Each structure stands twice: as C-alpha cells, then as structure tokens.
C-alpha positions as CSV (number, residue, x, y, z in Angstrom):
1,M,-28.6,164.2,-16.1
2,I,-26.1,161.2,-14.9
3,V,-23.6,159.8,-17.1
4,G,-20.8,157.4,-16.7
5,G,-18.1,155.7,-19.0
6,P,-14.4,155.4,-18.8
7,G,-12.8,156.9,-15.7
8,L,-16.5,158.1,-14.7
9,S,-17.6,155.0,-12.8
10,K,-18.8,157.1,-9.9
11,G,-21.0,159.1,-12.3
12,A,-21.2,162.8,-13.6
13,V,-23.3,165.9,-14.2
14,G,-23.7,166.7,-17.8
15,C,-24.5,170.1,-19.0
16,S,-24.9,170.7,-22.4
17,E,-25.1,174.1,-24.3
18,M,-27.4,175.2,-21.5
19,L,-25.7,177.7,-19.4
20,E,-25.5,180.3,-22.0
21,H,-29.0,181.1,-21.8
22,L,-29.0,182.3,-18.1
23,P,-27.7,186.0,-17.7
24,Y,-23.8,185.5,-17.0
25,G,-24.4,186.9,-13.3
26,D,-26.2,183.7,-12.9
27,F,-23.7,181.9,-14.4
28,P,-21.9,181.2,-11.0
29,K,-24.5,180.4,-8.9
30,A,-25.6,177.8,-12.0
31,L,-21.3,176.2,-11.3
32,S,-22.1,175.9,-7.9
33,E,-25.5,174.3,-7.6
34,I,-23.7,171.8,-10.5
35,H,-20.9,171.0,-8.3
36,R,-23.0,170.7,-5.5
37,V,-25.2,167.7,-7.0
38,S,-22.3,166.2,-9.2
39,R,-20.7,163.1,-7.1
40,R,-16.9,163.6,-8.6
41,Y,-17.1,165.1,-12.1
42,A,-18.9,167.5,-14.5
43,L,-18.7,167.3,-17.7
44,L,-19.9,171.1,-19.6
45,S,-20.3,172.2,-23.1
46,L,-20.2,176.2,-23.7
47,P,-20.4,177.8,-27.2
48,D,-17.3,179.2,-28.1
49,S,-17.1,182.0,-30.8
50,T,-13.4,182.2,-31.0
51,R,-12.6,182.3,-34.6
52,V,-10.9,179.0,-36.1
53,Y,-9.6,177.1,-39.5
54,R,-10.3,173.6,-39.5
55,L,-7.3,171.8,-41.2
56,D,-7.5,168.4,-42.2
57,I,-4.9,166.6,-44.4
58,Q,-4.6,163.5,-45.6
59,I,-1.2,161.8,-46.0
60,P,-0.8,158.3,-48.0
61,K,0.6,155.1,-45.4
62,I,0.5,158.0,-42.9
63,G,-2.6,159.0,-41.8
64,E,-5.0,161.7,-41.4
65,L,-4.1,165.0,-39.6
66,K,-6.5,167.3,-38.0
67,M,-6.3,170.2,-36.0
68,L,-7.8,173.5,-35.6
69,I,-5.8,176.9,-36.1
70,R,-7.1,179.8,-33.9
71,L,-7.5,183.1,-35.9
72,Q,-6.7,186.1,-34.0
73,R,-9.4,189.3,-34.3
74,L,-8.1,192.8,-34.3
75,K,-11.4,193.5,-32.5
76,V,-13.2,191.2,-30.1
77,P,-17.0,191.2,-31.0
78,R,-19.5,192.1,-28.6
79,H,-22.5,190.0,-28.2
80,K,-25.7,190.7,-28.6
81,F,-28.7,189.1,-26.9
82,D,-30.8,186.6,-29.7
83,G,-33.5,185.9,-27.2
84,E,-31.3,182.4,-26.7
85,H,-27.8,183.6,-25.7
86,Y,-27.1,185.6,-23.1
87,W,-23.2,185.1,-23.4
88,E,-20.7,183.1,-25.8
89,I,-17.0,182.1,-24.5
90,G,-14.6,184.8,-27.0
91,K,-16.9,187.5,-26.7
92,A,-16.0,191.0,-25.2
93,G,-16.3,190.7,-21.4
94,Y,-16.4,186.8,-21.5
95,P,-12.9,185.5,-22.4
96,L,-12.1,182.1,-21.8
97,R,-10.0,182.6,-18.8
98,R,-12.9,184.3,-17.0
99,V,-15.1,181.6,-17.8
100,M,-12.3,178.7,-16.6
101,G,-12.0,181.2,-13.4
102,E,-15.5,180.8,-12.7
103,M,-15.6,177.2,-13.0
104,Q,-12.4,177.2,-10.3
105,R,-13.6,179.5,-8.1
106,A,-17.4,177.0,-8.0
107,G,-14.9,174.3,-7.0
108,F,-14.0,172.1,-9.7
109,E,-10.6,171.7,-11.1
110,I,-10.1,171.7,-15.0
111,K,-9.0,168.3,-16.4
112,K,-9.9,168.9,-20.1
113,T,-11.0,171.5,-22.6
114,Y,-11.4,171.1,-26.0
115,R,-13.3,171.5,-29.1
116,V,-13.8,169.0,-31.6
117,F,-13.0,169.7,-35.1
118,E,-16.4,168.9,-36.6
119,M,-17.9,171.2,-34.6
120,P,-15.7,173.9,-33.2
121,Y,-18.5,176.3,-32.0
122,H,-18.8,174.0,-28.8
123,R,-16.1,173.9,-26.2
124,F,-16.3,171.0,-24.0
125,F,-15.3,171.0,-20.2
126,V,-14.1,168.0,-18.0
127,L,-14.0,169.3,-14.5
128,A,-13.2,167.4,-11.6
129,K,-14.4,168.5,-7.5
130,S,-11.4,170.2,-5.9
131,E,-10.3,168.9,-2.7
132,K,-11.3,172.5,-1.5
133,K,-13.0,174.8,-3.0
134,G,-11.8,178.4,-4.4
C-alpha cells in the first residue's frame, strides 16, 4: 500500500498488523521485501504485548496529560500460536530490541517508534531506508 503525508511526499510502504501472522523466521525476508519496494519510507504496525497503565490527567487551565507507564513483569510470557499470531513484541524470545535489530539489518533506520494512548497494543514504527544496509 502506498501512502503519503507530511514528510512522506515521495510515498511510503505501509504494513499494519500483518507481519505477526508470518512465522518469525520469515520476518527478516518480509522486511527485506518491504525495503526493496519502498521508495524511501516504511510505516509498520506490530502488536506489542508489553503491559502498560494508561494515565490521563486533566488539569484546569493547563490541559490534558496522557502517558503510558510500562509495567515490568517478573516473568515474560511465552507466546502460544492462536491460529493467527505467530509472535508478538514483548513475549519471550521477541523483545523489542530484537525486532528493531531485524529492521536495521534489513536496511532501515528507525526514525520513531511509539504506541498510541487509546490503543497501546499497537506499536508503530517510522522507518527510512538507510544509506548502507545492515
């Protein structure tokens, strides 16, 4: 899918909540293909099972403050294939740093990663093609 927007005038490849439906061993191959077909940018969304509390404070005359507070787990949960997702960020064997490492090895620079307050299960990645792959 090609999308545009501010700063993305040359177009981008978008992939939302799809890559976790592939076995993790196919994830690097899929990222390489996204890198190959993208002009300059890629926008990805992947499930992130890391637990967070949502804090929403409204202060008169100042405004609203929204933040996600990450909760450390004593034991990282193992992922069980549910017929749909083969893996999720934050489950045993799939830490965020590993997933981001695969993106960098595919030739992307991670410009930004974030979770949306209203739907923190979705983690977004703004990727740009690097000058040199790996």
